[in-house]
C-alpha positions in Angstrom: -34.7 -26.3 -9.9 -31.2 -27.4 -10.2 -28.9 -27.1 -13.0 -25.5 -28.7 -13.2 -22.6 -28.3 -15.5 -19.9 -30.6 -15.8 -16.4 -30.0 -16.9 -15.0 -33.1 -19.0 -11.9 -34.2 -17.4 -8.6 -34.3 -19.1 -5.5 -35.4 -16.8 -3.6 -32.5 -15.5 -0.5 -34.2 -15.2 1.0 -33.9 -18.6 4.7 -35.1 -18.4 6.5 -31.8 -19.4 10.1 -31.6 -20.2 11.1 -30.4 -16.5 9.6 -33.9 -15.3 11.9 -35.5 -17.6 14.9 -33.3 -16.7 13.8 -34.5 -13.0 13.8 -38.1 -13.8 17.1 -38.1 -15.3 18.9 -36.1 -12.6 17.3 -38.5 -10.1 18.5 -41.4 -11.9 22.0 -39.8 -12.0 21.7 -39.2 -7.9 20.8 -42.8 -7.2 24.1 -44.3 -9.0 26.5 -41.3 -7.3 24.7 -42.3 -4.0 25.0 -45.9 -4.3 28.5 -45.7 -5.2 29.6 -43.3 -2.6 27.5 -45.4 0.0 29.4 -48.5 -0.7 32.8 -46.4 0.1 31.5 -44.9 3.2 30.1 -48.1 4.8 33.2 -50.3 4.1 35.5 -46.9 5.4 33.3 -46.8 8.5 33.4 -50.3 9.7 37.4 -50.3 8.7 38.2 -47.0 10.4 35.7 -47.8 13.7 34.1 -44.6 13.0 30.3 -44.2 14.0 29.7 -40.7 12.3 31.3 -42.0 9.0 29.5 -45.5 9.3 26.1 -43.5 10.2 26.6 -41.2 7.2 27.1 -44.5 4.8 24.0 -46.2 6.3 22.1 -42.9 6.0 23.2 -42.7 2.1 22.2 -46.1 1.9 18.5 -45.4 2.9 18.5 -42.2 1.0 19.6 -44.5 -2.3 16.3 -46.3 -1.8 14.2 -43.5 -1.1 15.8 -41.4 -4.2 15.5 -44.6 -6.2 11.7 -44.5 -4.9 11.3 -41.2 -6.3 13.0 -41.9 -9.7 10.6 -45.0 -10.1 7.7 -42.7 -9.2 8.5 -40.4 -11.9 8.8 -43.6 -14.7 5.5 -45.0 -13.1 3.7 -41.1 -13.6 5.1 -41.0 -17.1 4.3 -44.2 -17.9 0.5 -44.1 -16.7 -0.2 -40.6 -17.4 -2.8 -41.5 -20.3 -4.5 -44.2 -18.0 -8.0 -43.0 -17.4 -8.1 -45.4 -14.7 -6.6 -42.8 -12.7 -9.4 -40.3 -12.3 -7.4 -37.3 -11.5 -3.8 -38.0 -13.2 -0.8 -39.4 -11.9 0.8 -36.8 -9.8 -0.1 -38.2 -6.5 2.4 -41.4 -7.5 4.9 -38.8 -6.9 3.5 -37.3 -3.8 3.0 -41.1 -2.6 6.7 -41.6 -3.3 7.5 -38.0 -1.3 5.6 -39.1 2.1 7.3 -42.4 1.8 10.5 -41.1 1.8 9.8 -38.9 4.7 8.8 -42.0 6.8 12.2 -43.7 5.6 14.1 -40.2 7.1 12.4 -41.3 10.4 13.6 -44.7 10.4 16.8 -43.5 9.6 17.1 -40.8 12.1 15.8 -43.4 15.0 18.6 -45.9 13.9 21.4 -43.2 13.8 20.2 -42.2 17.4 20.3 -45.9 18.6 23.7 -46.6 16.9 25.3 -43.4 18.5 23.7 -44.3 22.1 25.7 -47.5 21.8 28.8 -45.9 20.7 28.6 -43.6 23.8 28.7 -46.7 26.1 31.3 -49.0 24.2 33.6 -46.5 22.3 35.7 -47.8 19.6 39.4 -46.5 18.2 38.8 -44.5 15.4 41.3 -44.1 12.1 40.8 -40.3 11.8 43.0 -39.5 8.7 41.3 -42.0 6.5 37.8 -41.4 7.9 38.3 -37.8 7.2 39.1 -38.2 3.7 36.4 -40.6 3.0 33.8 -38.1 4.8 35.1 -35.2 2.9 34.3 -37.0 -0.5 31.2 -38.2 0.9 30.6 -34.4 1.6 31.4 -33.4 -2.1 29.1 -35.8 -3.5 26.1 -34.7 -1.3 26.6 -31.1 -2.4 26.7 -32.2 -6.1 23.5 -34.4 -5.6 21.9 -31.5 -3.9 22.3 -29.0 -6.7 21.3 -31.7 -9.4 17.9 -31.9 -7.4 17.5 -28.4 -6.1 13.9 -27.1 -6.3 12.7 -26.1 -9.7 9.9 -23.9 -10.5 7.8 -24.0 -13.8 4.7 -23.2 -15.3 1.7 -25.6 -15.7 -0.5 -25.8 -18.7 -4.4 -25.9 -17.8 -6.9 -27.7 -19.9 -10.5 -26.9 -19.5 -12.8 -28.8 -21.7 -16.4 -27.3 -21.0 -19.8 -28.8 -21.9 -22.9 -26.9 -22.1 -23.6 -24.1 -24.5 -20.0 -24.1 -26.1 -18.9 -27.7 -26.0 -15.2 -28.5 -26.3 -14.3 -25.4 -25.8 -10.4 -24.8 -24.6 -8.7 -22.8 -22.2 -5.2 -22.6 -22.5 -3.8 -20.7 -19.5 -0.5 -20.6 -17.8 -0.6 -21.0 -13.7 2.4 -20.7 -11.3 3.8 -24.2 -11.0 3.7 -25.8 -7.2 6.3 -27.5 -5.5 7.4 -30.8 -6.8 7.1 -32.8 -3.8 8.7 -35.9 -5.1 11.7 -33.9 -6.2 11.7 -31.8 -2.8 11.7 -35.4 -0.9 14.7 -36.6 -3.1 16.4 -33.2 -2.3 15.8 -33.0 1.5 17.6 -36.6 1.6 20.7 -35.5 0.0 20.7 -32.5 2.3 20.5 -34.8 5.3 23.3 -36.8 4.0 25.6 -33.4 3.4 24.4 -32.6 7.2 25.7 -36.0 8.4 28.8 -35.8 6.4 29.4 -32.3 8.0 28.8 -34.0 11.5 31.0 -36.7 10.7 33.9 -34.2 9.7 33.3 -32.0 12.6 33.4 -35.2 15.0 36.4 -36.4 13.4 38.4 -33.3 13.8 37.5 -32.9 17.2 38.7 -36.6 17.9 41.9 -36.2 16.0 43.1 -32.8 17.4 41.3 -32.5 20.6 40.8 -36.5 22.2 37.2 -35.7 22.0 35.7 -39.4 21.5 32.4 -38.5 22.7 32.0 -35.9 19.6 31.8 -38.7 17.0 28.0 -40.6 19.0 27.0 -36.9 19.6 27.0 -35.2 16.3 25.4 -38.5 15.1 22.5 -37.5 17.5 22.3 -33.9 16.8 22.3 -34.8 13.0 19.2 -37.2 13.6 17.5 -34.6 15.5 17.9 -32.3 12.5 16.6 -35.3 10.4 13.4 -35.8 12.5 12.5 -32.1 12.0 13.0 -32.2 8.1 11.1 -35.2 8.2 8.2 -33.8 10.0 8.0 -31.0 7.5 7.7 -33.0 4.5 5.6 -35.7 5.8 3.1 -32.6 6.6 3.5 -31.2 2.9 3.0 -34.7 1.3 0.2 -35.8 3.7 -1.9 -32.7 3.1 -1.7 -33.5 -0.7 -2.5 -37.2 -0.2 -5.7 -36.4 2.2 -6.8 -33.6 0.1 -6.5 -31.0 3.0 -7.1 -27.9 0.7 -10.0 -25.9 2.2 -7.4 -23.6 4.0 -5.7 -22.6 0.9 -6.4 -19.1 0.1 -7.7 -19.9 -3.4 -11.1 -21.1 -1.6 -12.1 -17.8 -0.4 -10.9 -16.1 -3.8 -13.1 -18.8 -5.6 -16.2 -17.8 -3.1 -15.6 -14.2 -3.5 -15.7 -14.3 -7.3 -18.9 -16.5 -7.3 -20.7 -14.0 -5.1 -19.9 -11.1 -7.6 -22.6 -12.4 -9.7 -25.6 -10.8 -8.4 -28.1 -12.5 -6.0 -25.8 -15.4 -5.6 -25.1 -17.4 -2.3 -22.6 -20.1 -2.2 -23.9 -23.2 -0.1 -21.2 -25.6 -0.8 -17.7 -25.4 -2.2 -15.1 -28.1 -2.3 -11.7 -27.8 -3.5 -8.8 -30.4 -3.9 -5.4 -30.6 -5.5 -4.8 -32.9 -8.7 -1.6 -31.3 -9.8 1.3 -29.5 -8.4 -0.9 -26.4 -8.9 -4.0 -27.6 -10.6 -7.2 -28.0 -8.5 -10.5 -29.7 -9.1 -13.7 -27.8 -7.7 -17.4 -28.9 -6.7 -19.5 -25.6 -6.0 -23.4 -25.2 -5.3 -24.9 -22.1 -5.6 -28.1 -20.9 -4.7 -30.2 -17.7 -6.5 -33.4 -16.2 -7.5 -32.2 -15.1 -11.0 -31.8 -17.4 -14.3 -28.1 -17.7 -13.9 -26.7 -20.6 -15.4 -24.0 -22.7 -14.6 -22.0 -21.6 -17.5 -22.1 -17.8 -15.7 -20.8 -19.1 -12.9 -18.0 -21.1 -14.8 -17.3 -17.6 -16.4 -17.0 -16.1 -12.9 -13.9 -18.5 -12.4 -12.0 -17.7 -15.5 -9.5 -15.5 -13.8 -8.3 -19.1 -11.9 -6.4 -21.0 -14.5 -5.5 -23.6 -11.9 -8.9 -24.8 -11.9 -8.7 -27.6 -14.3 -12.1 -29.6 -13.5 -15.1 -27.6 -12.1 -18.5 -29.1 -11.4 -21.4 -26.3 -10.7 -24.6 -26.8 -9.4 -27.4 -23.8 -9.6 -30.3 -24.0 -7.5 -33.2 -21.4 -8.0 -35.8 -20.8 -5.3 -38.6 -18.2 -4.8 -38.0 -17.5 -1.0 -35.5 -14.9 -0.2 -35.1 -16.7 3.3 -32.7 -18.8 1.3 -30.5 -16.1 0.8 -28.4 -13.9 3.0 -29.7 -10.5 2.8 -26.3 -8.9 3.1 -25.1 -10.5 -0.4 
């Protein structure tokens, strides 16, 4: 006999003050980045600096990416109560972060291509004016990075169980996970800061030592670093989008907690993330006893990050179905 117990779904993504703060700061960085981008691109063409021009176009792509991050916050907030999103709107933000990572790859490849062209066709550079603009760009990037620095909060989990105690509420605080959308925007402005530093180093080398080759060389070095950061961001966001969570330590902890219930074998367990630090779980157990699904849910009360649990209890008479070591 199988007994199932379903937890009524409540969207885990309640738009907390931290998200409002992230949205406002992201829009501020979009405006700041856009103004600096225009200055750097114009100056890069005017003074023939590849490093400065690369920094400007790099910043242009970041303005698009950061604008996408701000739009993701807006859409996640607007549709937070829309029940068509079965598990809330958190993945809108993750999708924006994944797209930003792809844009980073495009920017890095563009920088490599432009730098190689400048190796073979060097141009005269106006070092003094280009240095001034590059320093301004660096200061803007550092300010933007400070605004978008990673923050951590405490999620507020809601469990609405149906069974013997309908509409029972559990208000637990779980440690908040990383805001991948904000982190993606932060990586973009951090790479902007990197290319600004590279531009300054290249311009100083060219001005004082005549190292014209340093300008495109720094463009390539900066692009390679950006590719490394983009890889990490693609890994983190792709993992969330593809529900690759079964290597999470929480899986083993849940399994151990369930097996603390006497005469229990966990035959199926699926865990996936539906919020920064919030998970849904489907589980199936086999037992000889008269354990109920509510008893297994009670065994998981120590995990407030579980906001949606479906439990199936299968009772059998054959001991062969159970592992004798349990």
